[in-house]
C-alpha positions in Angstrom: -16.6 15.6 15.1 -19.7 14.2 13.2 -19.7 12.0 10.2 -21.1 14.9 8.2 -18.3 17.3 8.8 -16.7 19.1 5.8 -13.8 17.3 4.1 -11.5 18.6 1.4 -9.8 16.6 -1.3 -7.4 17.8 -4.0 -6.3 15.6 -6.8 -5.1 15.8 -10.4 -8.4 14.8 -12.1 -11.5 17.0 -12.6 -13.0 18.7 -10.8 -9.6 18.7 -9.0 -11.0 19.8 -5.6 -14.0 18.9 -3.5 -15.1 20.6 -0.3 -18.2 19.2 1.4 -19.4 16.4 3.6 -19.5 14.1 0.6 -16.1 14.9 -0.7 -14.6 11.4 -0.2 -17.5 9.6 -1.9 -17.5 12.2 -4.7 -13.8 11.8 -5.1 -14.2 8.1 -5.5 -17.0 8.5 -8.1 -14.9 11.1 -10.0 -11.9 8.8 -9.8 -13.8 5.8 -11.2 -15.2 7.9 -14.1 -11.8 9.4 -14.9 -10.1 6.0 -14.7 -12.7 4.4 -17.0 -12.4 7.3 -19.5 -8.6 6.9 -19.5 -8.5 3.0 -19.7 -7.0 2.7 -16.2 -7.2 -0.7 -14.4 -5.4 -2.8 -11.8 -4.6 0.2 -9.5 -2.2 -0.3 -6.5 -1.3 2.5 -4.1 1.6 2.3 -1.7 2.7 4.6 1.1 6.1 5.1 2.7 7.4 6.4 6.0 6.2 9.9 6.8 8.5 12.7 5.6 6.9 15.5 7.7 4.2 15.9 10.3 3.1 17.5 13.4 0.5 16.8 16.2 -1.3 19.0 18.6 -3.9 17.9 21.2 -6.7 17.9 18.5 -5.0 18.3 15.1 -2.4 16.5 13.1 -0.6 16.9 9.7 1.4 14.3 7.8 3.1 14.1 4.4 3.9 10.6 3.2 5.7 9.4 0.0 3.3 7.5 -2.2 3.4 5.2 -5.2 0.7 4.6 -7.7 0.9 1.7 -10.1 -1.8 0.9 -12.7 -2.4 -0.3 -16.2 -3.4 2.2 -18.8 -4.9 0.5 -21.8 -3.1 -2.6 -20.8 0.4 -0.9 -20.4 2.0 -0.8 -16.9 2.5 2.7 -15.6 4.3 3.6 -12.3 4.3 6.8 -10.4 7.0 6.4 -7.8 7.5 9.9 -6.5 4.1 11.1 -5.4 3.2 12.8 -2.1 0.0 12.2 -0.1 -0.7 15.0 2.5 -3.3 14.6 5.2 -4.9 16.9 7.8 -6.5 15.2 10.7 -8.7 16.1 13.7 -9.2 14.2 16.9 -12.6 12.6 17.3 -13.1 10.5 20.4 -10.1 8.1 20.4 -9.5 8.4 16.7 -8.1 11.0 14.3 -10.2 11.5 11.3 -8.9 12.9 8.0 -10.4 16.3 7.4 -8.5 17.0 4.2 -6.0 15.4 1.9 -4.2 16.0 -1.4 -2.2 13.9 -3.9 0.6 15.3 -5.9 2.9 13.6 -8.4 6.5 14.9 -8.3 
């Protein structure tokens, strides 16, 4: 798997989904712009023990509970029941994320 393989991201802020080799960097740029627009600072993400998953010789899937804490215009906000879902593919000795999504429950 090369560094330029397609990646997919899905999240709650525009443009919501990204599907290309630059999806992760575009997600970060989109996130920063959205956070700035909404007055979000001091972000902390936490991940729990996987709830669901599966592995084959070359692919894996995992769903983990996630938390997101931040300040919005100086006021503390906590999302404590989110889910982070990842699809991975084997590449040499590592598994690389090929797609992920974030959902607040």
